[in-house]
Every structure is written in C-alpha cells, then in structure tokens.
C-alpha positions as CSV (number, residue, x, y, z in Angstrom):
1,X,49.9,47.1,25.1
2,X,47.4,48.2,27.8
3,X,43.9,47.9,26.4
4,X,41.7,50.9,27.1
5,X,38.8,50.5,29.4
6,X,36.6,53.3,30.5
7,X,37.2,54.5,34.0
8,X,34.9,53.0,36.7
9,X,32.2,55.1,38.3
10,X,33.1,55.8,42.0
11,X,31.4,53.4,44.4
12,X,32.5,55.2,47.6
13,X,32.8,58.7,49.0
14,X,36.4,60.0,49.0
15,X,38.0,61.1,52.3
16,X,40.2,64.2,52.2
17,X,42.6,65.2,54.9
18,X,42.6,69.0,55.3
19,X,45.8,69.2,57.3
20,X,47.9,70.6,54.5
21,X,45.2,73.1,53.4
22,X,46.2,75.2,56.4
23,X,49.9,75.1,55.5
24,X,51.7,78.3,54.5
25,X,53.2,76.3,51.7
26,X,51.1,76.9,48.6
27,X,52.1,73.7,46.9
28,X,50.7,71.7,49.9
29,X,47.5,73.7,49.7
30,X,47.2,73.0,46.0
31,X,47.7,69.3,46.6
32,X,44.6,69.3,48.9
33,X,42.7,71.4,46.4
34,X,43.5,68.9,43.6
35,X,41.8,66.2,45.8
36,X,38.8,68.4,46.1
37,X,38.8,69.0,42.4
38,X,38.7,65.3,41.7
39,X,36.0,64.7,44.2
40,X,33.9,67.6,42.9
41,X,34.1,66.2,39.4
42,X,33.4,62.6,40.3
43,X,30.9,62.6,43.1
44,X,30.2,66.2,44.4
45,X,30.6,64.6,47.9
46,X,33.6,64.0,50.1
47,X,34.5,63.5,53.8
48,X,36.9,66.0,55.4
49,X,39.1,65.1,58.5
50,X,41.6,67.3,60.4
51,X,39.3,70.2,59.6
52,X,40.1,72.2,62.8
53,X,36.8,71.9,64.6
54,X,37.3,70.2,68.0
55,X,35.8,66.8,68.4
56,X,34.3,67.7,71.7
57,X,32.4,70.5,70.0
58,X,31.0,68.0,67.4
59,X,29.8,65.6,70.1
60,X,28.3,68.4,72.1
61,X,26.4,69.5,69.0
62,X,24.9,66.1,68.4
63,X,23.9,66.0,72.1
64,X,22.4,69.4,71.7
65,X,20.2,68.2,68.9
66,X,19.1,65.1,70.8
67,X,18.2,67.1,73.9
68,X,16.1,69.5,71.9
69,X,14.1,66.8,70.1
70,X,13.5,65.0,73.4
71,X,11.3,68.0,74.4
72,X,7.5,67.4,74.4
73,X,5.8,68.3,71.1
74,X,3.9,71.2,72.7
75,X,7.1,72.7,73.8
76,X,8.6,72.5,70.4
77,X,5.5,73.9,68.7
78,X,5.9,77.1,70.7
79,X,8.5,78.0,68.0
80,X,6.6,76.7,65.0
81,X,8.6,77.8,61.9
82,X,5.3,78.6,60.2
83,X,5.0,81.6,62.5
84,X,8.4,83.0,61.4
85,X,8.9,85.2,58.4
86,X,12.6,84.4,58.3
87,X,12.4,80.6,58.5
88,X,13.5,80.1,62.1
89,X,12.2,77.6,64.5
90,X,10.7,74.1,64.8
91,X,9.8,72.1,61.7
92,X,7.2,69.4,62.6
93,X,7.3,65.9,61.2
94,X,6.3,66.0,57.6
95,X,6.7,69.8,57.1
96,X,8.9,69.5,54.0
97,X,8.8,67.4,50.8
98,X,12.2,67.3,49.1
99,X,11.3,64.8,46.5
100,X,8.4,66.3,44.5
101,X,5.6,63.8,44.0
102,X,6.5,61.7,47.1
103,X,4.8,61.9,50.5
104,X,6.3,64.4,53.1
105,X,9.6,63.6,54.6
106,X,9.8,61.6,57.8
107,X,11.9,64.0,59.9
108,X,11.5,66.9,62.2
109,X,13.9,69.9,62.4
110,X,14.9,73.1,64.0
111,X,16.3,75.9,61.9
112,X,18.8,78.6,63.0
113,X,21.1,81.0,61.4
114,X,23.3,84.0,62.3
115,X,21.7,85.7,65.2
116,X,21.4,89.3,63.9
117,X,20.0,92.1,66.1
118,X,17.0,94.2,64.9
119,X,19.4,97.1,64.3
120,X,21.8,95.2,62.1
121,X,22.1,96.8,58.6
122,X,20.9,93.6,56.9
123,X,17.9,93.5,59.1
124,X,17.1,97.2,58.7
125,X,17.2,96.8,54.9
126,X,14.7,93.9,55.2
127,X,17.0,91.3,53.6
128,X,15.0,88.1,53.5
129,X,15.8,85.3,55.9
130,X,18.0,87.4,58.2
131,X,17.3,88.5,61.8
132,X,17.3,87.2,65.3
133,X,17.1,83.5,66.1
134,X,14.2,82.0,68.2
135,X,15.5,80.2,71.2
136,X,13.6,77.5,73.1
137,X,12.9,78.4,76.7
138,X,14.3,76.5,79.7
139,X,16.9,74.6,77.8
140,X,20.2,75.3,79.6
141,X,23.3,75.6,77.4
142,X,21.4,75.3,74.1
143,X,22.1,78.9,72.9
144,X,25.7,78.8,74.0
145,X,26.4,75.6,72.1
146,X,24.7,76.7,68.9
147,X,26.6,80.0,68.9
148,X,30.0,78.3,69.5
149,X,29.2,75.8,66.7
150,X,28.1,78.6,64.4
151,X,31.4,80.4,64.8
152,X,33.3,77.2,64.0
153,X,31.2,76.6,60.9
154,X,31.7,80.1,59.6
155,X,35.5,79.6,59.9
156,X,35.4,76.2,58.2
157,X,33.0,77.4,55.5
158,X,35.2,80.3,54.5
159,X,38.2,78.0,54.5
160,X,36.5,75.4,52.3
161,X,35.4,78.2,49.9
162,X,39.1,79.2,49.6
163,X,40.0,75.5,48.9
164,X,37.3,75.3,46.3
165,X,38.5,78.5,44.6
166,X,42.1,77.1,44.5
167,X,40.8,73.8,43.1
168,X,39.5,75.9,40.1
169,X,42.8,77.6,39.6
170,X,41.4,80.8,41.1
171,X,42.8,83.0,43.9
172,X,41.8,81.6,47.3
173,X,39.9,84.8,48.1
174,X,37.9,84.7,44.8
175,X,34.6,84.3,46.7
176,X,35.5,86.5,49.6
177,X,33.3,89.5,48.6
178,X,30.3,87.3,48.9
179,X,31.3,85.9,52.3
180,X,31.8,89.0,54.3
181,X,28.2,88.5,55.6
182,X,27.5,84.9,54.4
183,X,24.1,83.3,54.6
184,X,24.9,80.5,57.0
185,X,22.1,78.4,58.5
186,X,22.3,75.4,60.9
187,X,19.5,72.8,60.9
188,X,19.0,70.3,63.7
189,X,17.4,67.1,62.3
190,X,15.8,64.1,63.9
191,X,14.8,61.0,61.9
192,X,12.8,58.2,63.6
193,X,13.7,54.7,62.6
194,X,11.8,53.3,59.6
195,X,10.8,49.8,58.4
196,X,13.1,48.3,55.9
197,X,10.6,48.9,53.1
198,X,9.7,52.5,52.2
199,X,5.9,52.6,52.0
200,X,4.7,54.8,49.1
201,X,8.3,56.1,48.7
202,X,8.2,57.9,52.0
203,X,11.6,58.2,53.6
204,X,13.5,60.5,56.0
205,X,14.6,62.9,53.4
206,X,13.5,62.5,49.8
207,X,16.1,62.5,47.0
208,X,17.3,66.0,46.4
209,X,20.3,68.2,45.7
210,X,21.2,71.0,48.1
211,X,20.5,74.6,46.9
212,X,23.5,76.7,47.7
213,X,27.3,76.6,47.8
214,X,28.7,74.2,50.4
215,X,27.0,71.9,52.9
216,X,28.9,70.6,55.9
217,X,27.1,67.7,57.5
218,X,27.7,66.4,61.0
219,X,26.0,63.0,61.5
220,X,25.7,60.6,64.4
221,X,26.5,56.9,64.3
222,X,23.1,55.7,63.0
223,X,23.8,56.0,59.3
224,X,21.2,56.4,56.6
225,X,22.7,58.9,54.2
226,X,22.8,57.7,50.6
227,X,24.4,59.4,47.6
228,X,23.7,58.8,43.9
229,X,26.8,58.2,41.8
230,X,27.2,59.0,38.1
231,X,25.7,55.6,37.0
232,X,22.5,56.3,39.0
233,X,23.4,53.8,41.7
234,X,22.9,54.7,45.3
235,X,25.9,54.3,47.6
236,X,26.0,54.7,51.4
237,X,27.8,57.6,53.1
238,X,28.4,55.8,56.4
239,X,29.5,57.9,59.4
240,X,33.2,58.5,59.8
241,X,34.2,59.4,63.3
242,X,35.3,63.1,63.6
243,X,34.6,63.8,59.9
244,X,32.2,66.1,58.2
245,X,30.4,65.0,55.0
246,X,30.8,67.9,52.5
247,X,28.7,68.2,49.5
248,X,28.4,70.9,46.8
249,X,25.1,72.6,46.2
250,X,23.3,73.8,43.0
251,X,25.4,77.0,42.8
252,X,28.4,75.0,42.0
253,X,27.5,73.5,38.6
254,X,26.3,77.0,37.6
255,X,29.6,78.7,38.5
256,X,31.7,75.9,37.0
257,X,29.7,75.5,33.8
258,X,28.9,71.9,34.8
259,X,32.5,70.8,35.6
260,X,31.6,70.2,39.3
261,X,28.6,68.3,40.4
262,X,25.7,68.9,42.8
263,X,24.7,65.4,43.6
264,X,21.4,63.8,44.5
265,X,21.2,62.4,48.0
266,X,18.6,61.1,50.5
267,X,18.2,59.7,54.0
268,X,16.5,56.4,54.7
269,X,16.9,55.5,58.4
270,X,16.1,51.8,58.1
271,X,19.4,50.1,59.1
272,X,20.2,50.6,62.8
273,X,16.8,50.5,64.3
274,X,17.6,53.7,66.3
275,X,16.8,57.4,66.0
276,X,19.2,59.4,63.7
277,X,20.4,62.9,64.5
278,X,22.3,65.1,62.1
279,X,23.3,68.7,61.8
280,X,23.8,70.1,58.3
281,X,25.3,73.6,58.0
282,X,24.4,75.4,54.8
283,X,27.2,77.9,54.0
284,X,26.3,80.3,51.2
285,X,27.2,83.8,50.0
286,X,25.1,86.8,51.1
287,X,21.6,87.0,49.8
288,X,22.3,89.7,47.2
289,X,25.5,88.2,45.9
290,X,25.5,87.8,42.2
291,X,27.2,84.8,40.8
292,X,28.1,83.7,37.3
293,X,30.5,81.3,35.6
294,X,34.1,81.6,37.0
295,X,36.7,82.7,34.5
296,X,38.5,79.3,34.4
297,X,35.3,77.5,33.3
298,X,33.8,79.9,30.7
299,X,35.2,78.0,27.7
300,X,33.7,74.7,28.7
301,X,30.4,75.4,26.9
302,X,29.2,77.8,24.2
303,X,26.7,79.4,26.5
304,X,27.5,79.6,30.2
305,X,24.6,79.8,32.7
306,X,23.2,83.4,33.1
307,X,24.1,85.5,36.1
308,X,21.7,85.3,39.1
309,X,21.7,85.9,42.8
310,X,21.8,83.5,45.7
311,X,18.6,85.0,47.0
312,X,16.6,84.5,43.8
313,X,17.5,80.8,43.8
314,X,16.9,80.1,47.5
315,X,13.5,81.9,47.4
316,X,12.2,79.5,44.7
317,X,13.5,76.4,46.5
318,X,11.8,77.4,49.8
319,X,8.5,78.0,48.0
320,X,8.8,74.7,46.1
321,X,9.7,72.3,49.0
322,X,7.6,73.7,51.8
323,X,4.5,74.4,49.7
324,X,4.4,70.7,48.6
325,X,4.4,69.4,52.2
326,X,1.2,68.7,54.1
C-alpha cells in the first residue's frame, strides 16, 4: 500500500526546452505543450531555453540597457514618459508603485513598443498606446539594437502563444486573430543595489502580477527576481544563462477559467551588491481584441469570467500603478 500524501507545492521554477516545439511532428510539439500546461497550473512561471533567439542578441540587449542608464539624468529626462500620451520614454526612479500601499518602486526604466509611423492605420484611428517610439539622441546603435530585439520577441511571442493554445487542447493558431498587430512593448529596467533590509517595504519592484498575456524576461546575472508559490512562500528565480523567464499575465486566468495562474512576483536587488539590468517584453493581443473563456475551460466553473478587451484592462492598470507613484 502507498499511503496518500498531498502533492508538494513547487519550490523552484521549471525549465522547459523549446527545441521540440519547433518540430514538424505534432506529437513532439504536444509534449512541450504538456510541460507548459503543468508549469502554468503549478507556478505560472517557467524558464525557456533553445528558444531560437541568438545568445549574442540577448547579451547585446543587456549591454544596450546598461549603456542607456549610464547617461546623465538630464539626458534621460529629455524623453520623460510623463510627456508622452502613448507611454513611451524614460521613467525616473520612483515613477511607479506596483504594490499598492507601499512606497514607489526603486527602479528606473525606458519604455518602447512597435515603432508605428503617423500614417499607420492604428495610429490614424487613435488607438491608445500606439505610435512612434522616442529615441535618445547621440546613442549609436541603440535604435538598431532595439528594433532587432523587437523582431525576435515578436516571433517568440507568437510561437509561445501557439504553444499555450496547444497546451489547452486548442488549435495552435487559436489566438492568431489577436496577434496580427499585437501590443508588444519592451521595457529597459535598472535597479540599484539595496540594503539587505527593505525599509518601509520599499523594494525594486513591489509584489504584483503582470497585466496581459505573456511576459518574456531577459535578466542579467545579478538576480533579485522572486516568485510567490501556491503556499505563499517566495522562491528565487535566479538567472539561467541564455534563458528567458516566461510568466503568464492576468489575461490567462480569465481565458482559462482559473486553470492557469498569473503569479505574484517582485524584485529585491539585495544579494549581489551590484546594479541589476533586465528587459521584460510584454506580448499581448491588439488593443481592441476581445477575449473570453476558451472552449476547453468553460465547464470548469458555473459562471466563466465576462468578455472584455485587452485595452479596457490595461487602461485601468496604467492608471492604477502610475497614479499611486510620487
């Protein structure tokens, strides 16, 4: 007899090899999708390796972030995000409060997204948060690096969305209609080192969930990312060379009727004694894309979440987190 004991709560972040997700063999793709299914139900976080993005592009992107934040403050403030109607540009230290009730986050950032010309149809119809990027002056190679990285992230984001659909027993192109013109933003982040004790609960990024569909995080070697497991314990998501940390945003529990998780996480850069640089990419459907519970999850609860749009959700989150900062 094997006495029943409840399964243990995960105490680490699973690592998923995406090699077979690119295979023409559907059975191999389904095997990868099953690993994503397990991770999405248990943690909502996982590392991916062999994702198809060249390692030299990853390192160049971290270097790009470091080079930007080395600029003098007055240079960075030339592109203050407060002057942008579409949320592009420099975010000064303390511009955002992700954990409501805590002091502002101890990080600075630079926000970019797809660089759409003024005559692009989405810009002409005045879709919120779309338009041209704002580029820092006299920073050679910055724009070229960002644009190369954006193209790679768009490819990987669409691929992961297909893997996610397959993990839910859906066609791999289930989300494709919303990803023709996705809402994809890249954020350069810099966290100065902190003392080992968080004064007044002020840390690099306060505890929060992400807002959208999929986040693909590139982080340097400093560490500091922490993820909350199902028992409420915080576990470290230490850097893995060449890997992205992927986490699922708040759209995911809505479309899966709570089957998959959007997990609390935070950043406390108090271990290495060095500055931390990271580059999250937020890959989401188009602003007007309506989403509701997927067919394979509708029977999991009596009343699935109501239909909404990505835009309605992200509007509220921008207002909430930036209004609270000081």
